[in-house]
FIVOTOR-199566 format. One record per residue: residue in three letters; x, y, z of N, C-alpha, C in turn. Coordinates in steps of 0.05 Angstrom, whole numbers, plus 32768, in hexadecimal, padded with zeros to 4 digits. Layout:
BEGIN
ALAXYZXYZXYZ/...
***
This chain:
BEGIN
UNK7F6F80F97FB07F67810A7FC07F6180F97FDE/UNK7F62810A7FF07F568100800E7F3A81048006/UNK7F2B80F780137F0780F880127F01810B802E/UNK7EEF8119802D7EEA812A80427EE4811E805C/UNK7EDD810080597ED380F280747EEA80DC8074/UNK7F0280E380757F1280CD80797F2480D68096/UNK7F2380CB80AA7F2F80CF80C47F4780BF80C7/UNK7F5D80D080D17F7380C480DC7F7280C380FB/UNK7F7480AB81077F7280A981217F8D809D812E/UNK7F9680AD81417FAF80A1814E7FA880968168/UNK7FB28082816D7FA5806C81837FBC807581A2/UNK7FC1809281A37FD8809681BA7FD280B181C0/UNK7FDC80B981DC7FDF80D381E07FFC80E181DD/UNK800C80D381D1802980D581D4802C80EF81C1/UNK8035810781D0803D812081C48053811981AE/UNK8065810681AE807A80FD81A1807080F68189/UNK805B80E98187804F80D6816F804080EA815E/UNK803280FC816C8021810C815E803681248150/UNK8047812E815E805C81438151806781348139/UNK806D811B81388079811081228064810B8109/UNK804C8107810E8039810480FC8037811F80F1/UNK8038813480FD8030814B80F5804A815780E7/UNK805B814A80EB8078815480E08075815180C3/UNK8068813680B9806A813480A2804981368095/UNK803E814280A1802581518099800B8142809E/UNK8009813180B17FF5811E80B27FE9812680CE/UNK7FCF813080D27FCA813780E87FB0812A80EE/UNK7FB8811A81037F9E8103810D7F8581188118/UNK7F6F8110810E7F5C8122811E7F50811B8139/UNK7F55810081417F4E80F6815A7F6480E7816A/UNK7F6B80EF81817F7F80DA818E7F7480CC81A1/UNK7F7480B381A47F6980A181B57F7C809181C2/UNK7F82809E81DC7F99809081EF7F8A807781FB/UNK7F97806681FD7F90804982087F9B8042821B/UNK7F898031822F7F96802B824B7F9980068249/UNK7FAF7FFB82457FB27FE482477FCB7FD58255/UNK7FC97FBE825F7FDD7FB5826D7FF47FAC825F/UNK800C7FBE8263801E7FBB825980357FA88261/UNK802F7F95827280417F88827E804D7F6E826A/UNK80667F6D8266806D7F56825280677F37825E/UNK805D7F2A824C80587F0F825280717F008252/UNK80737EE8826380897EDE826B80997ED38252/UNK80B07ED9825480C67ECD823B80BE7EDD8220/UNK80AE7EF2822480A47F00820880BE7F1381FF/UNK80C37F0B81E680D77F1781D780CC7F3681CF/UNK80E77F4E81D280DB7F6981D180CD7F6E81B7/UNK80D47F63819C80C67F65818580A67F5A8188/UNK809F7F43819480857F3C819580767F4981AA/UNK80877F5381BF80757F6281D2806C7F7E81C5/UNK80817F8F81B780747FA681AA80607FA18195/UNK805D7F8A818780477F83817780327F7A8184/UNK80327F70819E801C7F6C81AB800C7F8381AD/UNK80207F9781BF800E7FB181CA80067FC281B3/UNK800E7FC2819C80057FD4818A7FEA7FC9817E/UNK7FED7FAD81817FCF7FAA81787FBB7FA6818A/UNK7FC37FA581A27FB07FA981BD7FA87FC681B9/UNK7FB57FDA81BC7FB37FF281B87FA17FF981A5/UNK7FA17FED818B7F8D7FF181747F757FE6817D/UNK7F727FCE81847F577FC1818B7F4D7FD281A1/UNK7F597FDD81B67F4A7FEE81CA7F42800881BF/UNK7F53801181AE7F47803081A37F2E802E8195/UNK7F2B801281847F13801281727EFA800F817B/UNK7EFA801081977EE6800A81A87EDA802681B3/UNK7EEC803981AF7EEA805881B97ECB806181B4/UNK7EBC806D81C27EAB807A81B57EAD8092819F/UNK7EC2809A81A37ED180B081947ECF80AA8173/UNK7ED7809281717ED9808581547EB9807C814E/UNK7EB08072815C7E938067815A7E81807E814A/UNK7E85809381587E7480AD81527E7E80B78136/UNK7E9180AF812A7E9A80BC81127E8F80B080F8/UNK7E8E80C180E47E8180B980CB7E9380BB80B9/UNK7E9780AA80A67EAB80A880907EC180918097/UNK7ED7808F808A7EE98080808A7EFE808A809E/UNK7F06807580B27F12807680C87F31806A80BF/UNK7F46807280C77F61806280CB7F6F806A80D8/UNK7F6E805480EA7F7B804B810A7F9C80488106/UNK7FAC805A81157FCA805481197FCC804E8139/UNK7FD98031813B7FE1803181587FFE802B8153/UNK800D802E816B802C802981658035801F818C/UNK80458015818D8053800B81A78074800E81A1/UNK8086801D81B180A1801E81AD80AE801081C8/UNK80BE7FFE81C380CD7FED81DA80E87FED81D3/UNK80F97FEF81E781157FF081E881237FD781F6/UNK81377FCC81EA813D7FB181F5815B7FAF81F3/UNK81687FA1820381817F9B820381847F7E8203/UNK81887F6E81E981827F5081E381687F4B81E8/UNK81647F3581F681477F3481FF81377F418217/UNK81487F518222813D7F5F823981307F788230/UNK81197F7E823981067F948232810F7FA78248/UNK81147FBF824181197FDC825981007FE48257/UNK80F37FE2826E80DB7FEC826E80DA80108270/UNK80BE801B827180BD8038827080C08042828D/UNK80D1804F829C80D8805082B580BA806B82BF/UNK80B4806882D580A3807782E380B5808482FC/UNK80C88077830380DB8089831980FA80868312/UNK81038096831B8121809A8315813280828317/UNK812E8076832C814080588330813E80448319/UNK81228045830C8121803082FA812D804282DD/UNK812B805A82DB8137806882C58159806082C4/UNK8161806082DD8180806482E48188804A82DA/UNK8179803482E4817D801382DF817B801082C1/UNK816B801D82B681698016829481828026828A/UNK818280418291819E8049828581B4803E8287/UNK81BB8033829D81D4802782A681D6800C8295/UNK81BE7FFF828F81C17FE7827D81C97FEE825F/UNK81BC8009825581C2800F823581DE801F823A/UNK81EF8026825082078036824B821880258240/UNK82278030822C823F802582228237800A8212/UNK821F80068206821C7FF481F682037FF781E1/UNK81FE7FE681D181E97FE781BD81CF7FD781C9/UNK81BB7FE581C0819D7FD981C3818C7FE381AD/UNK81787FD381AE81637FD2819781467FE4819A/UNK813F7FF3818781267FFD819081117FF68175/UNK80FD7FEB818380EC7FDD817280CD7FEE8176/UNK80C37FFB815A80AC8006816080997FF9814D/UNK80827FE78157806D7FDB814780597FE9813F/UNK80507FE4812A803B7FF5811C80217FE3811D/UNK80087FED811C7FEF7FE481187FDD7FF78108/UNK7FD67FF280EE7FC3800680E37FAC7FF680DD/UNK7F98800280E37F7D7FF680DA7F6C800780C5/UNK7F647FFC80B17F54800E809C7F36800980A2/UNK7F26801B80947F08801F80977EF780018092/UNK7F077FF180817EFB7FDB807A7F047FC08090/UNK7F0F7FC880A27F1D7FB780B97F377FAB80B2/UNK7F3E7FB0809C7F5C7F9F80917F717FAF80A4/UNK7F837F9980AA7F987FA780C07FB77FA380AE/UNK7FC67FB380B87FE07FB780AA7FF67FB980C3/UNK80077FA180C480197FA680E080387FA980D2/UNK804B7FB680E480657FB780DD80727FB780F5/UNK808E7FA980F9809E7FB6810F80BA7FBF8105/UNK80C07FD5810E80D37FDE810680ED7FE0811B/UNK81077FDB8114811C7FDB812881317FEF8121/UNK813B7FF781328151800F8132816680038149/UNK817F8002814381947FFC815381A38019815E/UNK81A78018817581B18033817F81C980288195/UNK81DF8038819281F2803481A281FD804E81B8/UNK81FC804C81D581FE805D81E68220805C81F0/UNK8226807681F18244807981FF824380708219/UNK8257806C8225825780658240824D80768255/UNK8239807D82628232808F8272823C8091828C/UNK824A80AD8291825080B182AC823E80B582BA/UNK824B80B882D5823A80BF82EC822E80DA82E7/UNK823980F282DF822F810A82DB821A810982C6/UNK821F80F682AD820A80F5829681F280E782A3/UNK81F980D582B681DC80C882BD81CF80D682CC/UNK81DA80E382E681CB80F582F881C3810E82EB/UNK81C9811782DA81C4813682CB81AC812C82B9/UNK81AE811482AD8197810E829E817F810682B0/UNK818380F882C0816A80F682D38160810B82E0/UNK816D811F82DF8163813782EB8153814982D6/UNK8154814282C3813E815082AD8125814A82AB/UNK8124812E82B78105812082B28101811A829B/UNK8115811A8283810C8112826B810780F3826A/UNK810D80E68274810F80C7827780F180BD8281/UNK80DF80CF828E80CA80C5829780B580B58283/UNK80A9809E828580988095827280A4808E8253/UNK80C08090825280C9808D823C80D9806D8233/UNK80CF8065821F80DF8048821D80F98048821D/UNK81008039822C812380368234812980528243/UNK8119805C824D812480738261812D80868251/UNK812E808D823B813980A3822B812980AE8219/UNK812E80C88210811F80DA81F9813A80E381EA/UNK813D80CF81D0814F80DA81BB814980F381B4/UNK813480FC81B1812B811C81A78137812F81BA/UNK8140812881CE814B813B81E68166813681EA/UNK816D813B82058186813B820D8196811F8206/UNK818681098206819380F1820A81A180EC81EC/UNK819B80FB81D981AA80FC81BF81C880FE81C1/UNK81D1810C81D781EC811481DA81F380F681E6/UNK81E680DE81EF81F280C881F181F780B481DE/UNK81F080BB81C281EC80AA81AD820380A981A0/UNK82118096819D8226809381908226808B8173/UNK820F8077816C820A8070815681EC80638152/UNK81E3806B813F81CC8067813C81C48057811E/UNK81B6803F811C81B3803480FD8195802C80FC/UNK818E803780EA8169803780E3815E804E80E6/UNK8147804D80EE8134806780ED8137807A8107/UNK813F80908105813F80A18118812280A38129/UNK810B80A7811680F280B0812080E680978131/UNK80F2807E812780EC8066813580EF80698156/UNK810A8072815981128075817680FC808E8186/UNK80FA809E817680E880B5818080CF80A8818A/UNK80C28093817A80A98088817E8097807E816A/UNK80A3808A8150809280858138809F8082811D/UNK80A6806B811280B6806A80F780A1807980E5/UNK80AA809080DA8099809E80C7809B809080A9/UNK80B2808780A180B280788089809880648089/UNK80A08052809A808B803A809980748046809C/UNK8070805880B58051805A80B480428068809B/UNK804F8077808C804680808075803F806B8060/UNK8053805180638051803C80508038802A8056/UNK8033802A806D802080208079800480298077/UNK7FFB8044807A7FE6805280777FE280528058/UNK7FF7805780487FF28059802B7FE2803E801E/UNK7FF38028802D7FE9801080227FCB8003802C/UNK7FC3800F803F7FAB800E804E7F96801A803B/UNK7F9C8037802C7F8A804580237F89805D8029/UNK7F9B806B80427F998086804B7FA980998037/UNK7F9780AB802E7FA880BE80197FB780CB8028/UNK7FD180C980307FE680D6803E7FED80F78038/UNK7FE980FC801A7FF48110800F7FE18123800B/UNK7FC5812280177FB3813580177FBC81518020/UNK7FC3814C80397FC7816B80467FE08175803B/UNK7FF6816A8030801081738019800081848006/UNK7FEB81767FF77FDD81867FE07FCD81997FE7/UNK7FC481977FFF7FA881AA80087FB381B78021/UNK7FCD81C980267FD181D1803D7FBC81E38046/UNK7FBE81E480627FA881F9806A7FB382138078/
***
């Protein structure tokens, strides 16, 4: 059974990650958004890049006063999702031109989505994992591209698309975890939290 003073903390402000956790009955008590430099290092590979950012997010969140004031056991979850074609990292676009460039690169080919997880328990013990999903897009027509850009769904999304939205219509094939592409691989998240001592089934057994 879950102790009354066990706290799950999500080092993110992503509504997608929060919704995914709530979907499986996990309700973070605190959200700790982090501001870190997400510029890739020179020649940094996508998998290594995702791992580094997840760890840096976890480290930044640990220093938050929100956590320092908590009593009891804290379990912190940080994640970072990266979309890549080969060794090339597709950035999270802030403007339509960048989103268009990324989508054109994904058009008609396969790409990989990596989500790195970092979980830190109350004793400082850490567990890490990187999950990979392969996704193949159809060849995007001009109407596909222009209409999708007009939705604004692409904004600040890894790879410039949201698979849980209209972009799912572009997906010809997916191999691996669907929730990983959304932003948080649920199976692996539960495995890491369980392995570090967080009682993930408490809310299942004690519904509110």
